C-alpha positions, 0 to 999 in steps of 0.5 A, a space after each residue: 489540503 495535504 498537510 505538512 509532516 516533516 520539513 527539512 532538506 536534501 543533502 546531495 554531496 555539498 548541495 542542500 535543497 530545503 523541502 517539505 514532505 507530504 504523505 502521497 498515501 490517503 487513508 480510506 480504512 473505515 473506523 470502527 467503535 466497540 460497543 455494549 449492544 444493550 446500550 449502544 455505549 462506548 466500551 474502552 480498553 483497560 489496563 489490567 494486570 495479568 497477575 492480580 487481575 487489577 486495573 494498572 494506573 498508568 504511573 505504574 506502567 513501564 516498557 519491558 523487553 522479554 529477552 527470554 521467556 517470562 524475563 523482562 528488561 525494563 527500559 526508561 525514557 533515558 534508555 531511549 534517549 542514549 540509543 535514539 539517533 541524532 534527529 536531523 532535518 536532512 535526507 542524507 544521500 549515501 548512494 545512487 543505484 539502479 531502481 530495477 536493482 531494489 526488489 518491490 518487497 523493500 518498498 514500504 510507504 511513499 512521500 512527496 517531496 516538494 521543495 522549498 522557496 528558492 530551492 527549485 533549482 537544486 531540485 530540478 537538478 537532482 531530479 533531471 540528473 537521476 532521470 538521465 543516469 537511470 538512477 535512484 538516490 539511497 538515503 537515510 532520514 530521521 522522522 519522528 525520532 525514528 531512523 528510516 532507509 529510502 529511495 528518493 525516486 524521479 516521478 514526473 515533475 516530482 521527486 518521491 520519498 519511498 521509505 524501504 524496509 531493512 533487510 532484517 525486517 523481511 523474512 527469508 524465503 528460505 523459511 517457507 516451501 516454494 516449488 522448484 524444479 523444471 517444468 517437466 517435473 512439475 508436468 507443465 507442457 509446452 501447450 499449456 505455456 502457449 494457451 497461458 501466454 495467450 491468456 496473459 496476452 488477452 488480459 494485458 492493457 495499459 496501467 491504470 490505477 483508477 479503474 481499480 477500486 475497493 469493492 469491499 469497502 465501498 459495499 460495506 460503506 453503501 450498507 452502513 449508509 442504508 442502515 443509518 438511514 433506516 435507523 439501524 434496524 435494517 435486517 442484514 441480508 442473508 448470506 447463502 452458504 457455499 455448498 462444498 463440491 466434491 473434489 475434482 481433477 483439475 484439466 489445467 489445459 481446459 481451464 486455460 482454453 476456458 479462461 482465454 474465451 472468457 477474457 476475450 469476451 469481457 474485452 468486447 463486452 468492455 469495449 461496447 459499454 465504452 462506446 455507449 458511455 461515449 455515445 451518451 456523452 456526446 448526446 449530452 453534450 449536443 443537448 446541452 449545445 441546443 439548450 444554449 
């Protein structure tokens, strides 16, 4: 059962809608500890002074901001309190904008917004008016003493509070080098565009997030379970070393044609496997019905 992380309300003009926030994200990261390989005992981090090389007790540790190389401003709890924003329990809507106008790079972390008791009417009103107008609400909210910029987005029957990155948190594209210029300058031909479009069309499908899995995590978890069952004595499998191939001149047209053929073949095999699964499911259902 999901645990609420925040309770408050949505401020919509003079309308106030009591709500509860739940994280829409389920963390599946594997957690590892540092061990002494000789004894399997856990290794802890120590607070060691860079200058004295001695461990520093907690009561001598302060927070500092390096405003220039080697020079720090020490900050106390009072300093943080003076700068802290007012910790209201309100998602204060300030603007309504088109969802398409928010570049995806700004989206950071989603939360489900659940209405409180007897708050369903205001919740539904806000959700449906955003659907009708094609708008999302831009708001500011304080969660655990930090102020966030957020977008309130309708999704089916739910409202999702999507934490946004502030503009200053993003690197400017001008800091990096991207290929500019026309297709002709990069020697991209009309025929290559045509074949590339065929490839995209052959790989196009309906968005189904459930079909994608973290294959590395699954494989690592499977390997961990095997080692645990073997008492940790299972030797690691040898990983073949990739041999460096001599550099080749890339024939983009040839690669595109091969990719189109491969995509068509994979789609065909996928349809066959899907039909086989359906057949097995029907047969299993028939056997069960006969047994009953």
